[in-house]
C-alpha positions, 0 to 999 in steps of 0.5 A, a space after each residue: 935864669 929866664 929873668 936875666 934875659 929881661 933885665 938890663 945888661 948892666 944889672 945882670 951881674 948883680 942878679 947873678 952874684 946875689 943868686 950865687 951868694 944866696 945859693 951858697 949860704 942856704 946850702 949850709 946849716 949855719 947861714 942864719 948865724 951871719 945876720 944874728 952876728 951882725 945884730 949882736 955887733 950893734 947891740 954890743 956897740 950900743 951897750 958900750 955907748 951907755 957907759 960913755 955917753 953923758 946923762 941928759 940935762 932933762 933927766 937931771 931937771 926931772 929929778 930936781 938936780 939943777 946944778 948937775 943939769 947945768 953941768 951936763 948941758 955945759 959939757 954937751 955944748 962945750 961952754 962954761 956954766 955961767 954962759 948966757 946960752 947955757 942959762 937960757 937953754 936950761 931955763 927953757 928945759 925947766 919951763 918945758 918940764 913945768 909945762 909937761 907937769 901941768 899938762 900930764 896928770 901925775 897920778 902914776 907911772 902907768 897912767 902917764 903912759 896911757 895918757 899918751 894914747 887917750 884924747 884930751 
């Protein structure tokens, strides 16, 4: 408790509370279950989100399914597919994909990843 004399008085309660909490947690053999449980909670939330979130328009463009890309983009933006905004953004996504195809060598899956770490 020597360090409490040198801290500001309004922070002493925080140090004492955290010291008591950690002391009580470390005395039990199950103190590690709390952080693991919190991590599993986030994993469950993310796993459920995979089934709720829509597919990416960029994924559909990469697979060559432009109609589905336009529909996914319209759903995300909340506008009709015929909207000029949707058509412009879809054209931008397509142009970006074509540019990536021209820059990144298309020889294999592994070589695409290794290309990220090599110089040009």
